[in-house]
N, C-alpha and C positions, 0 to 999 in steps of 0.2 A: 613594659618591664621597668620596675623601679631601678634607678641608678644606685650603685653601691655607695655607701657613706664612707667618706674618708675621715678618720679620727686621729687626733694626736696620740702618740704611743703611751704617754703618761696615763691618759684616760683608759686606753686599752689594757694596760697592766692592771689598773685598779679594777676594771670590769672583770677580767679573768680571775683575779685573786678572790673577788667577792663570790663569783660563781663556783669556784672550786674549793672554797673554804680555806684559801691560803696555800693549797698544794700546787706544785708545779706540774701542769699537764704535759703529757707526752705529745709529740708532734703526730698529727694525723698522717696516715700513709695509705698507699695502695700497694698491691703486690709488685715488686718485692717489698717486704716490710721495712719501714724506716729504721735505721740503726743510729739511735741518739745516745750521745755520751753526756749525761747531765753534768752541769757545773755547779759549784757551791753557791754562787751568787748570780742572780739574773742581772744582766746589763741592759737597762732600758734603751730602746731604739732612739738614736739621736736625731733622726730625720724620718719623715713620713713618706718621702718620695725622693727619687734620685734620677738624674739624667744619665743614660748609659751611652747612647750614640755608638754602639759597638756593632760591627759587621762580621759575621762568621759564615762559613760555608759548610753545609752538612746534608748528606743524602739527596743531592741534586737540587738543593735550595740555597739561595743566598738570603740569609736572615739578617735583617736590620733590627737590632734590639734597641728601642727608642727610650723608654722610661720604665722604671720599676716603682710601684706604688703599693703601700700598705692600705688595705681596705677591709671593711667589715660588712658582710652580707649575711642576713639571718643569724646574726650573733657570732659568726665564725670569722676569725681573722685570717687573711691570706695576703699573698703578694701577687699582683698582676704585672706581667712584663709585656707592655705593648710592643707588637712585633709586625714588621712588614715581611711577608713571605714571597720571594721572587723565585718562581719555578724555572730552573734552567734546563729542564728536560722538555721533551716534545709532548708528553702525555699528561692528562689530568692527574694530579697527585695531592696527597696530604703529607705533611712532615711525619715520618715514621722514625722515632728516635727515643732511646732511653733518656730521661731527663732527671737531673738531681740538683737540688739547691742546698748548699751547705752554709752554715754560719756558726762560728764558735765551736767547731767540732761536732755539731749536730747536723743531721741530714733530713731534708724535707722532700716528700714526694709530691707529684702533681695532684692538684684538685681536679679530677676528671670532669666533675659536673660544671665547673666554672671555666675550664680551659676552652679556648676557641682556636681550633686548628682548621683553617679554611681549606676546602678543596680548590686548588688553583689550576686553571688550564695551562697547558704548556706554553712557555715563553711569555707568561704574564705574571702579574702580582696580585696578592690578596692580603688583607689586614686581619689580624687576630691577636690572641694573647696567650702567653704561657702563664699558668696560675699554679700556685703552691700553697697548701695549708701550712700555717706557721703557729708558733706559740710566743709567749712573752720573752723567751730567751733569744729570739731571732733579732739580728741587727743588719740593716742594709749596709752598714759601714764596712763589714768584713765578709759579706756574702759572696759566694762564688757559684756560678751556674756552670754545670758540666753537661754537655750534650753528647750522647753516645755511650756505649758500654766499653769496658776495658779491652775487649778483644779487637775493637776497631779503633781507627783514628778518632780522637775525641776533640771537640771544640770546647774551650774553657774561657769563661768571661768573668773576671773579677769585678765586683761592683765598686770597690774602694780603690785606694791608691796602691795597696799592696797586691802583689801577684802579677803574673804576666798573662796577657791576652794570647790565646792560641786560636787564631782565626781560620786556619786551614785554607788560606787564600790560594787559588790556582796560580801556578808559576809558568810563564811562557818559556818555551824551549826554542832556541834558534837552530833550525835545520833546513838545509836547502841543497840542491844539486840533484843528480840523477845517477842511476845504476842500471845496467842491463844484464839480465840472466837469460841466456837462450833467446827466445823470441818475445820476452817480456821486458818492458822498459818502465821503470818507476821514476817519478820526479817528485821529491818531497818539497813542501812549501812552508810548513810551520809545525809547531808541536806545543804540548801543554802537559804539565804535571799537576795532578790534583788528588785529594784524599777521598774523593767520591766519584761515582759514575752516574752522571745526570740522567742518561737515557733509561737506566734501570732504577733510579732513585735508591741506589745502594751506597754503602760506605765501605771503603777499602780496609782490610785488616791492618792492625797495628804493625809498624815497621815496614810497611809497603806503601807504594803509591801507584796510581794509574798513569801511564805514559801514553798519550794519544798523539798520533802523527797524522797530518793532513797530506794527501798525495794525489797525483794523477797516475793512472796506469795505462800503458799503450801496448797493444798486441801488434808487433811489427811483422808478424808472419803473414802468410797469404792463404791459409787453409780456409776453404769455403764454409766450413761448419763453425769457424771461429774457435775461441779458446775459452774453456770453462774455468774462469778465474775464481779462486776461493781463498779462505784463510790459510789453506795448506801451502799457498804460494808465497807466504811471507813468514819471516821469523826475525828475532832480535838477538844479536850477540851482545852480552853484557861486558862491562869492563874487565871482569875476571875470566872472560873467555867462554863462559857457559852460554847456552842458548835457551831463550824463552819463547814458548809458543804464543800464538795470538789468543787474546782473551775475547776480542770482538772485532769484526771487520766485515768487508763486503763479500758477497757471493754473486757474481755477475758473469754473463756470457759476453765476451769481447769479440766484436766483429773484426775481420781482417783489416789491418792498417788503420784502426780507429783508436781513439783515446777516450777513456772513461774518466772525467774530471771530478774533482771535489769529493774524494773518498776519504775515509778515516779508518785507521787501524789502532787498536788499543792493546797494550801489554801491561801486565802487573809486574812491577820491578821492586826490588828490595831497597830500602832506604838505609843509610844515606846513598844518594844517587850520583854523586860526582864521578866523572870519568869519561872514557871514550866508548861510544856505542857504534854498532853497525846494523843498519836496517838491511835485511837480506831478502832479495827477490829470487824466487826459485821457479825455474821452468822444469817441472817434474816430469814432463814428457820426454826430455832428453837429459835430465839430471844436470842442468847447468845453473850456476848461481852468480848473482851480482851483489855487490855490497856497497852501501852508502854510509860513509863515516860521518859522525857528528859528535859534538862534545856537550856535556852537561856540567857546568862549572860548580 
């Protein structure tokens, strides 16, 4: 396969003007349709490539955006963003995200035929590229990449000096100690807040985050049939006193006097998240509860 040809933007502008008879072409788009706001004067691209070195998290992937380069392939200009895709989930997956590249008030949609979204096995990495069809109005200097739709948490990467990076980096939560409810004893070991759910390769809705807690659970009773532990045996009390049900967690049979280590439970909490929380363990056979208090600063 022939390698794309990188050309200076001055020649690119001349080429496009000659092909279009001097008219300003609209940006190519895929559904949804690009919404471009024309400006009176085209601003030539000042550089043909730029180093990004930006890291963002989205949909169960850690994305390292390395470089952005203007290229021409089969006469059509586009931007290729070389990207390292690290799959933080356990299953094979491709990035599934709404992508938008903007510059000067104009919006450019992905070039699906050029884009390379690798299928990445769980807990491994793969290389690929995010590609967008552009026109002569595009400038790398003020370009902004938005990953995600407005209903969910969006990652935002400004290419130039203006604008703030929104990386959606996971945040560790300090939680430790134990609580006993009836014949169930829970010991918490760590926690994490993040804007996505790696095991489902999902993105959390806007103004919410996923709180995941690592814990061990012990059945201190002596019933020979054990204890059927499920997500119904856990809950989370929010700083305002409301209770949140489990979004994802274990369903296991606990043997008498044994501990099930290295479990995780996930809750979807409203942001901002600062305050005092209580992880609740519930023995619903005798309706007794224990509470483990922790803080999120």
